N, C-alpha and C positions, 0 to 999 in steps of 0.2 A: 064612219071615220074614226070614231074613237077606237073601235076594235082594230081597224087597220093601223091606226097610230100605235095602238098597243102592240100589235104584232110586229109592226115595223120597228118600234122601239125595242121590242124584245129581241128581234133579229139583230138589230144593230148592237144591242147589248151583248148578245151571244157572239157576234162577230168581233166586237171589241174585246170580249173575254178571250176569244180564240186568238185574235191578233196579239193581245197582251201575253197570252200563255206562250204563243210561238215566239214572240219577241223576248219574253223572259227566259224561254228554253234556249233560244240562241244566245242570249246574254249569259245564261248559266253555262252553256257550252263553252262560250268564249272565256268566261271566268274559270271554268274547269280546266280548259287548255292552258290558260295563263297560269293557273295554280299548279297544273301538272308541270308546265315548263319551269315554273319557279321551284317546284319540289325537286324536279330533275336537276336543276342547277344547284339547288342546295344539297341534293344527294351526291352530285359529282364533287361539290366542294367538300362535303363531309367525307366522301371516299378519299379525296386528296389529303384532307387533314388526317384521316386514319392511316393512309400510306405514309404520310410524313411522321405521324406518331409511331408507326411501326419502325420506320427507319431510325427515328430518334431512340426507340426502345432498343433496337439492335445495336445502335451505336453506343447507347448507355451500357448494354451488356458487355460490349467489347471494352468500353472504358473501365467498367467494374473489374473485368478480368485482368486488364492491364494494371489497374490500381492494386488488385490483390497480388498480382505477381510482383509489382513494385514494392508492396508492403512486405511480402515475403523476403525480397532482396534487402529491404531496408531494416528488417528486424535485427540482424546481427549488428548493424550500424547503431540502431537505437540502444541495443543491449550494451555495446561498447561505450556509447556516449553516456549511458546511465552509470556504468561502472566508473568511467572517467569522472563523472560528476561527483560520485560518492568519494572516489579517491581525492578529488580536488577539495571536497569539503573536509575530509579527514586530514589532508595535508595542511589546510588552513588552520584546523584545530591544533595540529601538532606544531605548526609554525608559531601559532600564538603562544602555546605552552612553552615552546623552546625560547621564544623571545622573552617570556616572563622569567624563565629560569636564568637566561643569559643576563637579563637586567639585574636579577638578584645576585648572580655571581660577580657581575661587574661592580655592583655596590659593595659586595664583600671584599673584592680585590682592591677597590679604592680604599676601603677601611684598612685592609692589610698594608697597602702601600703607605697610607698615612702613619700607621703604627710602625712600619719599617723605617720610614723617614725619621720619626721621632726616636726610634731605637738607634738608628744610625747616627743621629746628632748626639745622642747620649754616649754612643761608643766613641765618636770622634772626641768629645769632651773628655771622656775617661782616658782615651789613649794619648791625650796630650800631656798626661802626667806620667813620668817615668815610674813612680811608685805604683800607680794604678796598673800600668802595663805589666809590671812585675807580678802583681797580685793575680791579674788575669792569666798570665803565663803559668803561675803556680797552680791555679785552678785547673787549667787544661792538663798540666803535668800530673796532678793528683788523679784526674779521670783515667789517664793512661795507666797509672800505677794500680788503680782499682781493677781496670780491665785486664791487666796482666796477672792478677791474682796475688799481688804482694800486699802485705798487711802492715799498716803503720805501727811502729813500735816494735815490730818483729823483724820486718825486712827493710824498712826505711824509716828515717827520722826527718822532721822538718825543722828548718831554722836552727841547726846545730852549731852553736858558737864554739870556736876553737881558736887557739893562739898560734901564731906563726912568726917568722922573722920579720915579716912586713907589718906585723901587728895583729889585732884581733880580726878574724874572718868569720863569716856566717853564710855558708852556701844555702840556697833555698831548700834543696833536697839532698840528703845523704843516703844512698842506697847501700845496704850492707850485703856484701858478697858472702857466699858459703866459704867458710874457712877464716873469716875475720877481715877480709879486705873491704875497701869502701870505694864507691864511685860518687864523685861530687857533681851536682847539677845546679846550674844557675839559670833562672827563668826570665831574666830581664833581657829585652831585645830592642833594637832601634826600630822606629816606626814612622817618624815625622816625614822624612823625604819620600818614603814609599807611599804614604797616604796622599801626599800632595801630588805625586806623579800619577797615580791612578785616577785622580780627580780631573786631570787634564787630558785633552786629545793627544793622540800620537803626534809627536813632533820633536824638534830639537830640545825644547824645554823639558818634556817628559823624559827623554833620554838622559839629559843632564841630571835630572833629579834621581833617576834610577842609578846612575853612576855614583851620585852622592850617597844613595842608600847603601850601595856595595861598600863604599868607603866607611860609612858609619858601622856596618856590620864588622868590618875588619878592625876598626878602632875599638869596638866593644870587645872583640876577641883579645886584642892586645891588653885592654883594661883588665880583663879576667886573668890573663897571664900574669899581670903585675900584682895581683892579689895573692898569688902563690898559695892557692888553696891546697895543692897536693903536698906541700911541705909538712902539713900537720895531719896527713891522712895515710893510712895503710892501703895505698891504692897506686895504680899506675900514675906516672907523672903527667897527667893531663886532667882537664876539667871539661865538662860537657856544657855547651851553651845551647839551651833549648829555645827554638823558635816555633811558636804554636801554629803558624800558618805555613803551608807548603810553599805558597807563592812568595813569601818573604825571602826564602833562600833561592827559589827558582829565578826570580827577577834579579837578585844580586849576582847569581852565577851568570845570567845573560849579559850583565854589564862587565863582570870580572870573572873570566873562566878559571883563574888561578886562586880564587878566594879560599877554597877548601885547603889547598896546599899551603897557602900563606898562614891560615889559621893553625894547621898542623905544626908548622914551624914554631908557633907560639904555644904549643902544647894545649891547644883548644880544639875540641871536636864539636862541630856544629851539627845539631840533630833537629829533625822535624818530627811531627807526630808519627809518621810512618816508620822511620828508622828508630825512633825512641821506643815505640811499642815493640818492635822486633827485638831490641836489646833487652827490654824489661822482661819480655816473655822468655828470652834465653836465660836470664838470671833466675826466673821462676822455675824453669826446667832444671837448672842446676841445683836449686833448693830441693826439688823433688828427688833428683838422683842422690843428693847428699842424704836426704831423709831415708831413702831406700837403703843406702849403704849403712847408715847408722842403725836402722832397724835390723838389717842383716846381722850386724855385730851383736845387737841385743838378743836377737833370736838365737844366735850361736851360744851366747852366755847362758840364756835361760835353758836351752837344750842340754848343755853340759850339766847344769845343775839338776835338771829333771832326770837325766840318766843316772847321776850319782844317787839321787833319792830313790830311784827305782831299784838300784842295787841294794840299798839298805832295806827297802820293803821286801825284796826277794829273800834276803836273809831272815827277816822276821817270818815270812810265810814258810820258809824251810823249817825254822824252829817249831812253828805251829804243826807242820806235817809230822815231825818227829814226835811231838807231844801226842798227836792224834793216834799215831801208830802204837805208842805205849799205852794209851787209854784203851785202844782196841784189844791189845794183848791182855790187859788187866780185866777188861769186860769179859773176854772169852774164858779166862781162868775162873772168874767169878761164876759164870754160867755153868762151867764144868763141875765146880765144887758144889753148886746148888743142886745140880741134877743127880750127882753121885752120892752126896752126903746128906742132904736135907730132904729132898723130895722122895727119896726112897723110903725113909721112915714114915713120911706122911702118907704114902700109898699103902704101906703096911697097916697103919692105923685105920685107913679107910676100909681095907679088906677085913679088919676085925669088927667092923660095924659102925664106926663113927661116920656120920653123914658129913658131906662137904657141899658147899654151894657151887663151886666152880671146879673145873678139872685142874689137876696139878701137873700141867705140862710145863717144862722148862722153856724160857725164852730162847729164840734161835740165836745162834752165834753169828758174829760178823765174819763172813768168809772172804769178802773183797779186800783189795789192797789199794792203798792210796798211790796214785800215779805221780811221777815227778814230771815237771814241765821241761821242755827242751831248753829253756833258758837257764836251768841250773838248780832245780830242787823245789820249785814252788808246786804244791799239790794241786791236782785237778779233781774232777769228779771220780768217785770210787768206781772200780770196775765191777 
């Protein structure tokens, strides 16, 4: 029994082992099939993912190519934008510098305007006095005299007091003309109505003030005529009223077109800087022509005196020529006598044995003749 039990137990054990092996093999097969199915599913999934990745790669390459093409197209745009950015930055710098310079200039202009306003106020205050206006007019007139080339004390005088039937008179400037004539100039001028008119807007009041200014100019001309300056002067019967601003006469003529004619009737000539400078330069040109004529007369006198002196000098030279001719004749006679009377005996003594240090040849005679000049006898170089 024990052996049978052992055998049976062994057989059962072997059967159990076989059944277990078979069951394990089947289970392993099932597991292998399951794993194979899983692997296949995973492989299919992996293949799908690879395909998707390949598609993504292909799409990425297309996108990269498109991006590169877009970059190539956008490169000029980027370059232009960069250039625009640089220009914008430089423009900002230039604008800032220009703004700074403009502010400095505006500051300087404001200072100049303030200075001009102060100077204008001083000018208005100065022009409110007739004496000051006259001094300013004289100063402007003296500048014109300097520019024309006239010299004080030679061509013009200032404040030259003289007497006339109406009493003592003293024109501001007396211009001396070539030949002794004089031109009298007065530099005082009306200004109040003119200044008040330009300080107002165009309108009836401004026009009325300009008409008053024209009337003041005519009244000043008549006042000058009443002083009768020309009675004491060697000049034409008129006096010049100098107005140092062109607009003073222009505005007056706009209000009264016959102003110049009315002034002429009073023997007063109204002159502005333009016409005054033209007249003064004409006078300076007259002085130049007069100096040339006077110099021509002096040159003629000096030339005549020079010719007379040359005549006397020619006579002296002719006397010298004659003296030289006589001296040449005497010299040649002396040489002939020396050779024929003195040196002959000396040569004989030498022939007799007396030694001599130098030869006893006679000096050469002067055979040339002094020439007379074509002017009448002055000698030249000997022939």
